[in-house]
PANU-528655 format. One record per residue (C-alpha): residue number from 1; residue in three letters; chain; x negated, y negated, z negated. Coordinates in nm, 3 decimals. Layout:
<recs>
i  aa  ch  x  y  z
NUM  ALA  A  X  Y  Z
...
</recs>
This chain:
<recs>
i  aa  ch  x  y  z
1  UNK  A  -0.956  1.930  11.584
2  UNK  A  -0.861  1.625  11.789
3  UNK  A  -0.798  1.675  12.162
4  UNK  A  -0.945  1.331  12.232
5  UNK  A  -1.259  1.202  12.062
6  UNK  A  -1.352  0.834  12.080
7  UNK  A  -1.695  0.720  11.965
8  UNK  A  -1.738  0.346  11.909
9  UNK  A  -2.029  0.140  11.783
10  UNK  A  -1.814  -0.075  11.554
11  UNK  A  -1.478  -0.060  11.380
12  UNK  A  -1.284  -0.308  11.590
13  UNK  A  -1.388  -0.121  11.903
14  UNK  A  -1.278  0.209  11.754
15  UNK  A  -0.941  0.052  11.674
16  UNK  A  -0.870  -0.122  12.004
17  UNK  A  -0.957  0.195  12.201
18  UNK  A  -0.755  0.415  11.968
19  UNK  A  -0.444  0.203  12.010
20  UNK  A  -0.449  0.280  12.382
21  UNK  A  -0.343  0.635  12.288
22  UNK  A  -0.130  0.542  11.987
23  UNK  A  0.097  0.322  12.195
24  UNK  A  0.159  0.624  12.422
25  UNK  A  0.305  0.812  12.127
26  UNK  A  -0.005  1.019  12.049
27  UNK  A  -0.103  1.051  11.682
28  UNK  A  -0.427  0.857  11.641
29  UNK  A  -0.658  0.816  11.344
30  UNK  A  -0.953  0.580  11.309
31  UNK  A  -1.214  0.727  11.080
32  UNK  A  -1.461  0.517  10.885
33  UNK  A  -1.750  0.741  10.786
34  UNK  A  -1.952  1.043  10.887
35  UNK  A  -1.710  1.330  10.822
36  UNK  A  -1.342  1.321  10.910
37  UNK  A  -1.269  1.629  10.702
38  UNK  A  -0.909  1.749  10.734
39  UNK  A  -0.763  1.442  10.902
40  UNK  A  -0.480  1.554  11.128
41  UNK  A  -0.447  1.375  11.462
42  UNK  A  -0.448  1.439  11.835
43  UNK  A  -0.689  1.150  11.883
44  UNK  A  -0.978  1.078  11.650
45  UNK  A  -1.157  0.745  11.690
46  UNK  A  -1.486  0.726  11.503
47  UNK  A  -1.671  0.410  11.405
48  UNK  A  -2.037  0.514  11.433
49  UNK  A  -2.144  0.177  11.289
50  UNK  A  -2.440  0.138  11.525
51  UNK  A  -2.379  -0.201  11.688
52  UNK  A  -2.664  -0.370  11.500
53  UNK  A  -2.894  -0.067  11.473
54  UNK  A  -3.231  -0.007  11.633
55  UNK  A  -3.177  0.161  11.975
56  UNK  A  -3.339  0.490  11.872
57  UNK  A  -3.148  0.504  11.544
58  UNK  A  -2.823  0.421  11.722
59  UNK  A  -2.877  0.699  11.976
60  UNK  A  -2.970  0.955  11.710
61  UNK  A  -2.668  0.874  11.492
62  UNK  A  -2.429  0.876  11.786
63  UNK  A  -2.555  1.214  11.903
64  UNK  A  -2.545  1.360  11.553
65  UNK  A  -2.186  1.249  11.496
66  UNK  A  -2.073  1.374  11.834
67  UNK  A  -2.229  1.716  11.780
68  UNK  A  -2.036  1.743  11.454
69  UNK  A  -1.701  1.684  11.625
70  UNK  A  -1.769  1.827  11.972
71  UNK  A  -1.544  2.106  12.099
72  UNK  A  -1.511  2.265  12.442
73  UNK  A  -1.232  2.110  12.650
74  UNK  A  -1.218  1.793  12.445
75  UNK  A  -1.179  1.455  12.615
76  UNK  A  -1.478  1.238  12.522
77  UNK  A  -1.453  0.860  12.543
78  UNK  A  -1.760  0.652  12.460
79  UNK  A  -1.638  0.307  12.369
80  UNK  A  -1.886  0.045  12.490
81  UNK  A  -1.847  -0.327  12.443
82  UNK  A  -1.693  -0.514  12.736
83  UNK  A  -1.962  -0.780  12.696
84  UNK  A  -2.237  -0.514  12.682
85  UNK  A  -2.347  -0.588  12.327
86  UNK  A  -2.509  -0.318  12.121
87  UNK  A  -2.715  -0.022  12.242
88  UNK  A  -2.512  0.048  12.554
89  UNK  A  -2.746  0.267  12.759
90  UNK  A  -2.911  0.444  12.467
91  UNK  A  -2.579  0.555  12.317
92  UNK  A  -2.438  0.658  12.653
93  UNK  A  -2.748  0.870  12.709
94  UNK  A  -2.703  1.030  12.366
95  UNK  A  -2.341  1.120  12.437
96  UNK  A  -2.431  1.277  12.771
97  UNK  A  -2.712  1.475  12.609
98  UNK  A  -2.474  1.620  12.350
99  UNK  A  -2.194  1.688  12.599
100  UNK  A  -2.434  1.874  12.828
101  UNK  A  -2.491  2.137  12.562
102  UNK  A  -2.139  2.251  12.654
103  UNK  A  -2.118  2.134  13.016
104  UNK  A  -2.467  2.120  13.173
105  UNK  A  -2.365  1.906  13.472
106  UNK  A  -2.144  1.657  13.288
107  UNK  A  -2.141  1.307  13.432
108  UNK  A  -2.037  0.974  13.277
109  UNK  A  -1.788  0.733  13.432
110  UNK  A  -1.878  0.385  13.311
111  UNK  A  -1.614  0.114  13.367
112  UNK  A  -1.656  -0.160  13.102
113  UNK  A  -1.410  -0.411  13.250
114  UNK  A  -1.126  -0.548  13.036
115  UNK  A  -0.939  -0.774  13.281
116  UNK  A  -0.669  -0.877  13.034
117  UNK  A  -0.940  -1.055  12.833
118  UNK  A  -1.137  -1.194  13.127
119  UNK  A  -1.409  -0.925  13.134
120  UNK  A  -1.463  -0.788  13.485
121  UNK  A  -1.724  -0.593  13.682
122  UNK  A  -1.820  -0.698  14.036
123  UNK  A  -2.114  -0.569  14.240
124  UNK  A  -2.237  -0.397  13.926
125  UNK  A  -2.258  -0.722  13.727
126  UNK  A  -2.049  -0.778  13.415
127  UNK  A  -1.865  -1.110  13.417
128  UNK  A  -1.679  -1.311  13.155
129  UNK  A  -1.413  -1.533  13.308
130  UNK  A  -1.593  -1.509  13.641
131  UNK  A  -1.944  -1.590  13.517
132  UNK  A  -2.234  -1.352  13.444
133  UNK  A  -2.267  -1.263  13.078
134  UNK  A  -2.608  -1.428  13.054
135  UNK  A  -2.426  -1.762  13.090
136  UNK  A  -2.177  -1.685  12.813
137  UNK  A  -2.168  -1.813  12.455
138  UNK  A  -2.153  -1.450  12.339
139  UNK  A  -2.492  -1.357  12.484
140  UNK  A  -2.649  -1.690  12.395
141  UNK  A  -2.531  -1.649  12.034
142  UNK  A  -2.698  -1.309  12.014
143  UNK  A  -3.017  -1.419  12.189
144  UNK  A  -2.991  -1.172  12.477
145  UNK  A  -3.251  -1.221  12.751
146  UNK  A  -3.167  -0.950  13.007
147  UNK  A  -2.944  -0.972  13.315
148  UNK  A  -2.592  -0.831  13.304
149  UNK  A  -2.650  -0.604  13.604
150  UNK  A  -2.524  -0.273  13.468
151  UNK  A  -2.716  -0.025  13.688
152  UNK  A  -3.043  -0.179  13.572
153  UNK  A  -2.938  -0.161  13.205
154  UNK  A  -2.838  0.205  13.244
155  UNK  A  -3.155  0.303  13.431
156  UNK  A  -3.370  0.153  13.153
157  UNK  A  -3.257  0.447  12.937
158  UNK  A  -3.385  0.696  13.192
159  UNK  A  -3.042  0.774  13.338
160  UNK  A  -2.979  0.813  13.709
161  UNK  A  -2.710  0.571  13.818
162  UNK  A  -2.487  0.507  14.118
163  UNK  A  -2.248  0.216  14.176
164  UNK  A  -1.890  0.263  14.293
165  UNK  A  -1.825  -0.079  14.454
166  UNK  A  -1.489  -0.252  14.454
167  UNK  A  -1.398  -0.166  14.818
168  UNK  A  -1.439  0.205  14.734
169  UNK  A  -1.236  0.169  14.413
170  UNK  A  -0.959  0.007  14.617
171  UNK  A  -0.967  0.260  14.900
172  UNK  A  -0.705  0.533  14.913
173  UNK  A  -0.714  0.777  14.620
174  UNK  A  -0.850  1.058  14.834
175  UNK  A  -1.150  0.853  14.948
176  UNK  A  -1.227  0.740  14.594
177  UNK  A  -1.211  1.096  14.463
178  UNK  A  -1.436  1.219  14.743
179  UNK  A  -1.693  0.946  14.676
180  UNK  A  -1.697  1.022  14.305
181  UNK  A  -1.734  1.397  14.357
182  UNK  A  -2.021  1.352  14.601
183  UNK  A  -2.215  1.106  14.384
184  UNK  A  -2.150  1.304  14.067
185  UNK  A  -2.356  1.593  14.205
186  UNK  A  -2.681  1.396  14.196
187  UNK  A  -2.646  1.136  13.923
188  UNK  A  -2.585  1.087  13.551
189  UNK  A  -2.369  0.776  13.542
190  UNK  A  -2.119  0.632  13.789
191  UNK  A  -2.080  0.258  13.727
192  UNK  A  -1.744  0.136  13.857
193  UNK  A  -1.652  -0.213  13.968
194  UNK  A  -1.312  -0.332  13.845
195  UNK  A  -1.149  -0.675  13.832
196  UNK  A  -0.786  -0.576  13.769
197  UNK  A  -0.595  -0.321  13.565
198  UNK  A  -0.491  -0.153  13.888
199  UNK  A  -0.861  -0.093  13.961
200  UNK  A  -0.904  0.073  13.622
201  UNK  A  -0.592  0.282  13.676
202  UNK  A  -0.730  0.405  14.008
203  UNK  A  -1.062  0.495  13.843
204  UNK  A  -0.891  0.684  13.561
205  UNK  A  -0.674  0.882  13.802
206  UNK  A  -0.958  0.964  14.042
207  UNK  A  -1.189  1.090  13.769
208  UNK  A  -0.941  1.362  13.677
209  UNK  A  -1.056  1.548  13.988
210  UNK  A  -1.414  1.576  13.859
211  UNK  A  -1.551  1.882  13.686
212  UNK  A  -1.460  1.938  13.322
213  UNK  A  -1.682  1.773  13.067
214  UNK  A  -1.671  1.427  13.222
215  UNK  A  -1.754  1.152  12.973
216  UNK  A  -1.548  0.837  13.005
217  UNK  A  -1.724  0.522  12.894
218  UNK  A  -1.608  0.163  12.874
219  UNK  A  -1.389  -0.074  12.680
220  UNK  A  -1.025  -0.054  12.581
221  UNK  A  -0.948  -0.174  12.935
222  UNK  A  -1.026  0.173  13.072
223  UNK  A  -0.889  0.353  12.766
224  UNK  A  -0.541  0.206  12.829
225  UNK  A  -0.514  0.411  13.149
226  UNK  A  -0.650  0.743  13.027
227  UNK  A  -0.343  0.874  12.838
228  UNK  A  -0.127  0.881  13.149
229  UNK  A  -0.409  0.998  13.376
230  UNK  A  -0.500  1.294  13.156
231  UNK  A  -0.147  1.375  13.043
232  UNK  A  -0.201  1.271  12.681
233  UNK  A  0.137  1.102  12.659
234  UNK  A  0.386  1.210  12.396
235  UNK  A  0.721  1.082  12.283
236  UNK  A  0.775  0.705  12.261
237  UNK  A  0.563  0.543  11.989
238  UNK  A  0.700  0.595  11.641
239  UNK  A  0.879  0.295  11.495
240  UNK  A  0.716  0.125  11.198
241  UNK  A  1.031  0.060  11.000
242  UNK  A  0.895  0.238  10.691
243  UNK  A  0.811  0.049  10.376
244  UNK  A  0.460  -0.076  10.316
245  UNK  A  0.262  -0.210  10.024
246  UNK  A  0.395  -0.540  9.892
247  UNK  A  0.198  -0.855  9.827
248  UNK  A  0.041  -1.151  10.009
249  UNK  A  -0.179  -1.121  10.317
250  UNK  A  -0.556  -1.160  10.297
251  UNK  A  -0.710  -1.299  10.615
252  UNK  A  -1.087  -1.261  10.642
253  UNK  A  -1.274  -1.425  10.928
254  UNK  A  -1.623  -1.282  10.917
255  UNK  A  -1.711  -1.333  11.283
256  UNK  A  -1.912  -1.642  11.385
257  UNK  A  -1.752  -1.629  11.731
258  UNK  A  -1.610  -1.961  11.846
259  UNK  A  -1.282  -1.786  11.932
260  UNK  A  -1.236  -1.657  11.575
261  UNK  A  -1.329  -1.990  11.423
262  UNK  A  -1.069  -2.166  11.637
263  UNK  A  -0.808  -1.907  11.534
264  UNK  A  -0.895  -1.969  11.170
265  UNK  A  -0.859  -2.345  11.219
266  UNK  A  -0.514  -2.305  11.374
267  UNK  A  -0.406  -2.070  11.093
268  UNK  A  -0.532  -2.312  10.828
269  UNK  A  -0.340  -2.598  10.988
270  UNK  A  -0.020  -2.394  10.953
271  UNK  A  -0.040  -2.444  10.576
272  UNK  A  -0.215  -2.131  10.451
273  UNK  A  -0.459  -2.182  10.165
274  UNK  A  -0.818  -2.159  10.284
275  UNK  A  -1.134  -2.065  10.095
276  UNK  A  -1.461  -2.132  10.278
277  UNK  A  -1.753  -1.930  10.148
278  UNK  A  -2.106  -2.064  10.166
279  UNK  A  -2.358  -1.782  10.217
280  UNK  A  -2.618  -1.971  10.011
281  UNK  A  -2.393  -1.920  9.706
282  UNK  A  -2.371  -1.548  9.777
283  UNK  A  -2.747  -1.517  9.814
284  UNK  A  -2.783  -1.697  9.481
285  UNK  A  -2.544  -1.445  9.321
286  UNK  A  -2.272  -1.700  9.251
287  UNK  A  -1.977  -1.476  9.338
288  UNK  A  -1.750  -1.594  9.057
289  UNK  A  -1.727  -1.933  9.227
290  UNK  A  -1.503  -1.767  9.486
291  UNK  A  -1.358  -1.468  9.302
292  UNK  A  -1.146  -1.680  9.070
293  UNK  A  -0.980  -1.913  9.327
294  UNK  A  -0.905  -1.620  9.561
295  UNK  A  -0.754  -1.427  9.271
296  UNK  A  -0.538  -1.721  9.161
297  UNK  A  -0.400  -1.770  9.513
298  UNK  A  -0.316  -1.402  9.561
299  UNK  A  -0.163  -1.364  9.214
300  UNK  A  0.066  -1.656  9.295
301  UNK  A  0.189  -1.446  9.592
302  UNK  A  0.046  -1.682  9.854
303  UNK  A  -0.145  -1.573  10.162
304  UNK  A  -0.509  -1.675  10.171
305  UNK  A  -0.764  -1.729  10.447
306  UNK  A  -1.124  -1.649  10.356
307  UNK  A  -1.392  -1.748  10.603
308  UNK  A  -1.765  -1.796  10.607
309  UNK  A  -1.948  -2.118  10.669
310  UNK  A  -2.079  -2.032  11.016
311  UNK  A  -2.381  -2.263  11.006
312  UNK  A  -2.516  -2.105  10.690
313  UNK  A  -2.412  -1.758  10.805
314  UNK  A  -2.642  -1.786  11.106
315  UNK  A  -2.940  -1.799  10.870
316  UNK  A  -2.846  -1.486  10.670
317  UNK  A  -2.864  -1.115  10.755
318  UNK  A  -2.514  -1.027  10.886
319  UNK  A  -2.504  -0.687  10.717
320  UNK  A  -2.623  -0.824  10.382
321  UNK  A  -2.371  -1.105  10.409
322  UNK  A  -2.085  -0.864  10.482
323  UNK  A  -2.171  -0.657  10.173
324  UNK  A  -2.169  -0.964  9.948
325  UNK  A  -1.841  -1.081  10.097
326  UNK  A  -1.692  -0.736  10.036
327  UNK  A  -1.808  -0.751  9.674
328  UNK  A  -1.603  -1.068  9.625
329  UNK  A  -1.294  -0.900  9.769
330  UNK  A  -1.317  -0.564  9.589
331  UNK  A  -1.099  -0.674  9.290
332  UNK  A  -0.811  -0.761  9.524
333  UNK  A  -0.757  -0.420  9.685
334  UNK  A  -0.453  -0.357  9.463
335  UNK  A  -0.312  -0.709  9.492
336  UNK  A  -0.289  -0.777  9.864
337  UNK  A  0.000  -0.656  10.073
338  UNK  A  -0.187  -0.666  10.404
339  UNK  A  -0.537  -0.722  10.537
340  UNK  A  -0.630  -0.901  10.860
341  UNK  A  -1.000  -0.902  10.953
342  UNK  A  -1.198  -1.041  11.245
343  UNK  A  -1.538  -0.888  11.312
344  UNK  A  -1.609  -0.516  11.320
345  UNK  A  -1.886  -0.512  11.064
346  UNK  A  -1.685  -0.728  10.825
347  UNK  A  -1.384  -0.498  10.857
348  UNK  A  -1.582  -0.180  10.800
349  UNK  A  -1.765  -0.318  10.498
350  UNK  A  -1.446  -0.434  10.327
351  UNK  A  -1.264  -0.107  10.394
352  UNK  A  -1.557  0.098  10.265
353  UNK  A  -1.577  -0.118  9.952
354  UNK  A  -1.205  -0.057  9.892
355  UNK  A  -1.246  0.317  9.941
356  UNK  A  -1.042  0.330  10.262
357  UNK  A  -1.176  0.618  10.471
358  UNK  A  -0.920  0.623  10.752
359  UNK  A  -0.659  0.416  10.931
360  UNK  A  -0.362  0.552  11.120
361  UNK  A  -0.321  0.339  11.430
362  UNK  A  0.039  0.245  11.507
363  UNK  A  0.068  -0.022  11.777
364  UNK  A  -0.064  -0.352  11.912
365  UNK  A  0.015  -0.701  11.790
366  UNK  A  -0.153  -0.842  12.100
367  UNK  A  -0.383  -0.698  12.365
368  UNK  A  -0.688  -0.568  12.180
369  UNK  A  -0.541  -0.644  11.836
370  UNK  A  -0.420  -0.316  11.679
371  UNK  A  -0.192  -0.271  11.381
372  UNK  A  -0.291  0.013  11.148
373  UNK  A  -0.192  0.157  10.813
374  UNK  A  -0.429  0.306  10.557
375  UNK  A  -0.427  0.686  10.561
376  UNK  A  -0.484  0.914  10.260
377  UNK  A  -0.528  0.612  10.035
378  UNK  A  -0.347  0.504  9.718
379  UNK  A  -0.132  0.244  9.899
380  UNK  A  0.024  0.219  10.246
381  UNK  A  -0.154  -0.102  10.329
382  UNK  A  -0.101  -0.270  10.668
383  UNK  A  -0.432  -0.354  10.832
384  UNK  A  -0.493  -0.557  11.149
385  UNK  A  -0.842  -0.574  11.297
386  UNK  A  -0.969  -0.797  11.576
387  UNK  A  -1.301  -0.828  11.756
388  UNK  A  -1.448  -1.173  11.704
389  UNK  A  -1.417  -1.290  12.064
390  UNK  A  -1.066  -1.150  12.130
391  UNK  A  -0.741  -1.342  12.139
392  UNK  A  -0.594  -1.687  12.185
393  UNK  A  -0.601  -1.978  11.936
394  UNK  A  -0.263  -1.854  11.800
395  UNK  A  -0.364  -1.491  11.747
396  UNK  A  -0.394  -1.506  11.367
397  UNK  A  -0.062  -1.689  11.352
398  UNK  A  0.092  -1.406  11.555
399  UNK  A  -0.057  -1.156  11.312
400  UNK  A  0.101  -1.340  11.019
401  UNK  A  0.441  -1.348  11.191
402  UNK  A  0.414  -0.977  11.273
403  UNK  A  0.335  -0.884  10.913
404  UNK  A  0.610  -1.105  10.774
405  UNK  A  0.860  -0.910  10.983
406  UNK  A  0.764  -0.576  10.820
407  UNK  A  0.943  -0.417  10.526
408  UNK  A  0.680  -0.498  10.263
409  UNK  A  0.854  -0.337  9.965
410  UNK  A  0.624  -0.127  9.748
411  UNK  A  0.585  0.234  9.860
412  UNK  A  0.337  0.512  9.793
413  UNK  A  0.428  0.733  10.089
414  UNK  A  0.168  0.802  10.355
415  UNK  A  0.220  0.720  10.718
</recs>
């Protein structure tokens, strides 16, 4: 059983947290499903697939999955979105409830900042590039109406909460540890301010002095500092010089995020062939309209960019749309030599449709953009996943350059 268990509410989150351990040389597997079976890894990152679920359903599923994997002495990391999307408080409450069956006084350390991507926490409020989340395009796109004051969000789920303000985080390590220990005796969740990676490093180190059973919660920003803090560092990361499946790269941009759409535009301008899918055609059942041109491009050994018309996509159920998109791409599982996907739900749906149950996480292409390889599947297919709002305009170009540098000769060996 894995020594570290990561529970995420979507696939891209499971991947970008898992890579924090993989890049430290620790064997890390991302599992897509409800039962990891005999997967062998020191770190298991599970996509619970609850981002778009009803809060009660999300909490129940998260708790059920955790109870299935839970072992005494295990490090538990609850991956929560750095822009507080999804069922943040409800899932954190569920994880604490399950963990307390083993450690009755377990407490959660919640530090959702991801400074490298402009997500910070100050005075308990989550900021994106210095502005409260309620002013961001991300929250406006999803129709969120609440404030981004984290203690209030956490308390809504019935959890007792205390804030560790930035001056305390930046005090000497002894003072920070003392403050955490004292507050942990009377609360459920310690919310930590952080605006830099050094703040997150201090939080990770200080929490090691707490009682066993502590639940760490946050984004990949915090996860990056846990391997060193908890001693989960192995040999240098394994090189990826092995051979991988051959064939062209399939880029799929399923996220409506402005960042992903700009990345797709830049990639298209580089000369890659683009196929824009109109959701109205999918709803009408006209899949062949896209299946044939995508097939012709891939069979001619050219990379292809598939993206959704974002205006039409906004009027269609995201989950239903992802399933129809996956149906179009099912015939190409044995043709492509690599898959790059933006959007967690899009990535999960495609991988499930292809029968991919696990990914072995190898390294990062960029911050928050992990490179993986299919595990226990018929081909060693390179896979890169990316959250919709992550990256620069050139990120997909960087992914293409990274993949082109791999040895893409045909191979059936497993990573």
